[in-house]
C-alpha positions as a printed NumPy array, in Angstrom:
array([[158.443,  89.592, 204.251],
       [159.904,  92.738, 202.443],
       [157.671,  95.308, 200.338],
       [159.674,  97.132, 197.542],
       [159.401, 100.408, 196.358],
       [161.812, 101.507, 193.726],
       [164.291, 103.075, 196.054],
       [163.39 , 101.646, 199.466],
       [162.497,  98.131, 201.021],
       [160.263,  97.738, 203.795],
       [160.993,  94.739, 205.968],
       [158.357,  92.909, 208.015],
       [154.955,  93.318, 208.693],
       [154.162,  96.931, 209.038],
       [152.906,  99.764, 206.688],
       [153.053,  99.255, 203.14 ],
       [155.054, 101.489, 200.904],
       [152.004, 103.23 , 199.653],
       [150.747, 103.97 , 203.212],
       [154.142, 105.743, 203.771],
       [154.048, 107.478, 200.391],
       [150.9  , 109.417, 201.294],
       [153.009, 111.554, 203.814],
       [155.203, 112.72 , 200.89 ],
       [153.881, 116.285, 200.074],
       [156.524, 116.987, 197.223],
       [158.392, 114.434, 195.081],
       [160.529, 115.341, 192.111],
       [163.277, 113.742, 190.167],
       [166.14 , 116.017, 189.124],
       [168.57 , 114.054, 186.55 ],
       [169.334, 110.96 , 188.704],
       [168.618, 112.433, 192.222],
       [165.195, 112.103, 193.889],
       [163.925, 115.083, 196.101],
       [161.13 , 114.452, 198.681],
       [159.548, 116.515, 201.258],
       [157.528, 114.382, 203.735],
       [155.26 , 115.416, 206.634],
       [154.445, 112.731, 209.273],
       [152.07 , 113.337, 212.226],
       [152.862, 112.66 , 215.807],
       [152.868, 108.697, 216.609],
       [153.551, 107.879, 213.172],
       [155.749, 104.965, 212.78 ],
       [157.859, 104.191, 209.508],
       [158.75 , 100.361, 209.961],
       [162.123,  99.13 , 209.535],
       [163.351,  99.843, 205.668],
       [166.475, 100.003, 203.72 ],
       [167.198, 102.605, 201.378],
       [168.734, 101.466, 198.042],
       [170.193, 105.055, 197.472],
       [172.414, 107.205, 199.64 ],
       [170.19 , 109.633, 201.371],
       [170.696, 112.87 , 203.178],
       [167.921, 114.484, 204.884],
       [167.382, 117.804, 206.643],
       [164.787, 117.799, 209.537],
       [162.718, 121.076, 208.745],
       [160.495, 120.6  , 211.774],
       [159.606, 118.353, 214.548],
       [161.279, 115.443, 216.435],
       [161.586, 111.836, 215.785],
       [163.455, 108.552, 217.011],
       [165.619, 106.831, 214.278],
       [166.311, 103.197, 215.423],
       [169.414, 101.353, 214.062],
       [169.983,  97.9  , 215.35 ],
       [169.368,  98.593, 219.064],
       [170.529, 102.211, 219.108],
       [168.113, 105.069, 219.152],
       [169.06 , 108.526, 217.76 ],
       [166.767, 111.471, 218.45 ],
       [166.311, 113.733, 215.437],
       [165.34 , 117.419, 215.797],
       [164.779, 120.472, 213.661],
       [167.727, 121.59 , 211.45 ],
       [169.615, 118.069, 211.898],
       [171.126, 116.95 , 208.585],
       [171.552, 113.087, 208.607],
       [173.18 , 110.715, 206.191],
       [171.583, 107.331, 205.899],
       [173.904, 105.061, 203.744],
       [172.642, 102.232, 201.262],
       [171.484,  99.24 , 203.245],
       [171.305, 100.379, 206.513],
       [168.242,  99.059, 208.099],
       [166.246, 101.564, 210.505],
       [162.878, 102.617, 211.683],
       [161.416, 106.018, 212.512],
       [158.81 , 106.905, 215.029],
       [157.561, 110.623, 215.089],
       [156.996, 112.376, 218.598],
       [154.947, 115.511, 219.234],
       [154.404, 117.581, 217.23 ],
       [155.376, 115.229, 214.353],
       [158.073, 116.074, 211.855],
       [158.791, 117.426, 208.33 ],
       [161.756, 116.373, 206.374],
       [163.353, 117.084, 203.029],
       [165.274, 114.255, 201.552],
       [167.847, 114.018, 198.847],
       [168.514, 110.451, 197.421],
       [171.798, 110.02 , 195.928],
       [172.423, 107.467, 193.245],
       [175.353, 104.942, 194.067],
       [177.345, 106.162, 191.017],
       [177.313, 109.519, 192.176],
       [178.213, 108.608, 195.63 ],
       [181.322, 106.662, 194.233],
       [182.265, 109.918, 192.333],
       [182.282, 111.861, 195.45 ],
       [183.894, 109.302, 197.71 ],
       [187.365, 110.054, 196.365],
       [186.903, 113.68 , 197.77 ],
       [184.893, 113.249, 200.79 ],
       [185.003, 110.933, 203.833],
       [181.069, 111.178, 204.233],
       [180.322, 108.404, 201.695]])
């Protein structure tokens, strides 16, 4: 079972997109890009999901685990992370919770940048 939001697909039985979206304290579209600031409490689990846009995010505060396949990465304050399109992952927030700023980049823009950068 998957639950779709315009730019994210949540997989399996977990929270709905609406239950995750309540943690977005700022959301704005600028041209084709989407900017979102999210604040999650300690213990909050974002179920396995896939982004339909490339996503670069900055961890502004806190600490959480990002699980991809069977590998766990700890994300901490000031980490900058690139999550490519179609990479299924889940997040679990530790004490004291977490605050992140996301920039979602449409595929067309990523394709233009690809010729000049190995990041995409």
